[in-house]
Structures are given as C-alpha cells and as structure tokens.
N, C-alpha and C positions, 0 to 999 in steps of 0.2 A: 115774433122775432123783431129785433131792433135794427131797422134799416138806416138809422141816422148816420152811420159811418159812411154810407154811400154818398152822402151829401157833403162830405169833407174833401178837401183837395188831396190829402194823403190817401184817403180811401179810394178815390177815383183813380189815382196813379197806380195803386196796388191792383185795382180791378183790371185796368188796361194791360199792365205788364203781365199779370197772371193769366189773363185771357189769351194773350199772345203765346205765352209759354204752353198753355194747354193745347192750343192749336198746333204748335210745333211738335209737342209730344204725341199728338193724335195723328200725325202724318204717317208714321209707321203702321198704325192701326188701319188707316184708310188704304194704304198700299196692300196690306195683307188681305183685307176684305175685297179689294178690287181683283186680286189675283185668284182667290179661291172661288169667287162668284163668276169668274169668266167661263167656267164650265157649264153654267146654267143658261137657259134660253129665255128670251123675251121678258115677260113680266116677272118671272122667277128671279132673274138677275137683280132687277130693281127692288123687288120685295126683300130678298136676302140682304142686299146692301142697306136698305132702310132699317130693317129689323136689327141688323148687326150694330148699326150706329145707335139705335134707340136702346138696345141692350147695354151698350157701352155706357150710355148716360145713366141708365138704371143702376148698373154695377157701381159706377163712380159715386152716385148719390147714396147708395146703400153703404159703401165703404166709409163715406164721410159721416154717416150716422153712427158708425161704430169706430170712430177715430181712436178712442182710448184702447179698444181691443187691438187695433192695427199696430199702434205704437208699442203695445205690450208684447207683440210678437217678436220683438228684438232680443228677448231673453235666450241666450245660447243653449242649445241642447247638450253640447259637450264642452263645457267651460274648462274642464281639467284635462282635455285630450292632449296627448303628446304631439299630435299633428296640428301645426299652427293654423292651417286652413280650416280646421273643424272647430277651433276654439270659439269662433264667432258665428257658427252655423245655427240659424234660428228658424222660426216659422216663416218669416219673410224670405229667408234664404231658400227655403224649400219651394216656395211658390215661384221665385225667380229661376231656380234651377230647372224645375219641371217645365216652366214656360219657355225657357231658353232652349232646352233640348227639343221640345215640340216644334219651335220655330225653325231651328236648324234642320230638323228632319223634313218638315213640310216644304221648306224653301228649297232644300237640296233635291227632293223628289220632283218639284216643279221645274227646277233647272234641268234635271236629267231628261224629263219629258220634252222640254222645249228644245234641247240640243238634239235629241233623237227624232224630233218632229212627230212625236207620238200623240195621238188623240185617243185616250182610253174611253170608249163608249161603255159606260157602266150599265149593267142589266137591271139596276134598281129602277123603280118607278119614279116619276118626277117628284111626287111628294117626299119619298124617302131620300132622294138625292138632295132636295132642298133642305130637309131636316138635317142631313149629314153636314152640309156646308154651314148651316146655322150653328150646329154643335161645335164645329171647329172655331167659328167666330166667337162663340161664348167663351171657350177655353182661353183664347188669346186676349179677349176683352178683359178677363180677370187679371191677367199678368200685366197688361198695359195700364189697367186702371190702378193697380197697386203702385206702379211707377209714377203715374200721374198724381195720385192723391198724396203719396209720400213727398214728392217734389213740391206740391202746393203747400203742404203743411210746413215743410222746412222753410219755404220762402216767406211765409207769413208768420213765422215763429215769434218775431219781435213786434208784430204790428199792434197788438193790444196795448203794449206799453207806449207806443208812439202815437196812436190815434185814439186810444180809449174805447175802441169798438171791438166787436166780436169778429175775429178773422174768419170764422166758419161761414159767415154770410157772404164775405168777399169770395171765398172759395166756391161756394154753391153757385153764385152768380157767374163766376168765371167759367165753371164747368158747363153750365147751361148755355152761355154765349158761345163757347168754343164748339159745342155740339151742334148748335143751330148753324154756325158757319160751315162746319164739316158736312152737315146734311145738305146744305145748299150746293156745295161744290163737289160732293162725292162722285156724282155721275160723270162730271167733266173730267175729274182726275182719273177715274176708272177707265173711261173710254180712251183717254189719252195714253195711258199705260198699255192697255191691252191691244191697241191698234198699232203699236210700235214695238216689235219684238226686241230690239236692242235696248229700248228704255225699260221694258219688262225685265230683261236680264239684269240690268243695273239695279232695278228695284229689288229683285230677288237676292242679289249679292248684298244689298243693304240690309235686308231682313236676316240673312245668315250672320252678318256682322253684329246686328243687334242681339241675335240669339247668343252668340259667343260672349258678348258683353254681359248679358243677363246671367250666364253661367259663371263668368268671372266675378260678378258682384255677389253672387250667391256665396262665394267663398271669401268675401271681404276685399276683393281687388277692385277698387273703384276706377273706372275709366270715364273721363269727361266726355259726355255725348256730343259736345260741341265739335270735337274733332271729327266725329263720324258724320255729323250733318254737313260739315264743311266739305269733307271728302265726297259725299254724295252730290252736293250742289256742284262741285268742281267737275265731277264725272258727267253730270247732266249737261253742263255748259259745253264740255268737249263734244259730247254726243250731238247736241244741237248744232254745233259748228259742222260736224260730219254730215248731218241731215241736210243742212243748208248747202254744203259742198256738193252732195249727190244730186240735189235738185238743180243746182246751177249747171252741172255737167249734163244732166238729162235734158235741160232746156236748150243747151248748145248742141245736142246730138252727139256728144262724145261717148 
C-alpha cells in the first residue's frame, strides 16, 4: 500500500475529518451495544462489549475490501415499478430496511421493559446468553457498518483527484482510529447510560429514530442525520440540567 498520501496536508485533513465522522457514526453502535450488554454480568458484559466493537471493525474492514461490490448493490430490483418508493429499492436498501426494523423492534422492547420495570431472567445458560447478545451486536454492526463505509466512500470521492493518493488508505486508517477511540471509551459510555434510567430512555428513543431513518432511506427518502444528532444532544443537555437540579434540591433537603 502507498502511504505517501498520509504525509500530505490534504491527506491529513481528510484523515482527521473522516476519523471524527466515523466516531460520530459509531455513537449509535456504542449505545446499542451498551444497552444489549446491560443484561449480562461481570466479565461477560465487558467481553461482549469488546467483542462487539472488534466485530464492528472487522465488518467495516471487510466491506472496504469489497467496495466495488457494495457500490454495485445500488442497482434497483424494481426499476419499472409503478410504486415510486420501489423504483430505487436495491441490495443496500434491503440491508437498511432489515436493520432499521430490527433496531425499532429491539429498542421498543427495551423501552417497554424499562417502563414496566421488568427484569426478564432468562433460563439460558451464561454462554448461550452471551452468544445471543453477540449475535444481536453482529446484526446491527453490519447495518451500521454499511452506513459508515458508504458515508466514508462518499466523503472521499474526489480525494484522488485532489491529492493524487488512494482514498482507501485514508478510509482504512480512519476506521481503525475511530474503533480504537471507541474501544477506549466504550466502558465509560456504557456505565454512564446504564446507571441513569432517564439517559437510557433518551438513548433508546434515539435508536428508534435511527431505525425509522434507516427504513426511510431504504425507500429513497434521505433524512440528514445531523438533525437527529442535534436533537439527541439537545435532549441530553436538558436532562443534564434536570439531574443537576435534582442534586441541588437533594443537597438542600427539599
């Protein structure tokens, strides 16, 4: 591989921006992993979280190795359909649709259990329970990896003409850097979410919204994710203010 592009100013700028983008796109993956691993105990929780993120890295790198195949999945299945929503339905759309429906279902079930304050103690053995959680993580990793890789390819589309370098090297490095960052902070994010029920509910609502967006994009309706991330950050800021207010009231004995 030719790494010379990494020593150019334009290459470094692309690497930094793309790494930040990959970290942002990986937040929903971390949130999902944090919530589904909360049912596990002790070392299993950490093991599932680390395995989940490592699998996400493997899936992303694998998808990057078959970029031509991924980009070819945009060929519509029903180009002559009288239903406009189906005219652009492709292999990518199918992945997004199934992933979106799974995310909506899983997040809704978790919200229901949280509202009902139910703790379902499964009769499965610990290894089977761990395998089930990892299986769910693998499914959602594939969907989020598609989103991540497609975004990265789109962002570096004109880089080869501008820098004369191979954009795939930049994407590979950005994916690896973002995964290292997420592995470092995954436990802190997971503990923070699961120890605060209201934050967990906001996170689940965010995942439902992401699921709806994936379903919409499967039928050609593009929704800028920036609006969703802004809404989540705004909701979190409001909740942080509520937490602060409750602490102040408790300190004053009110």
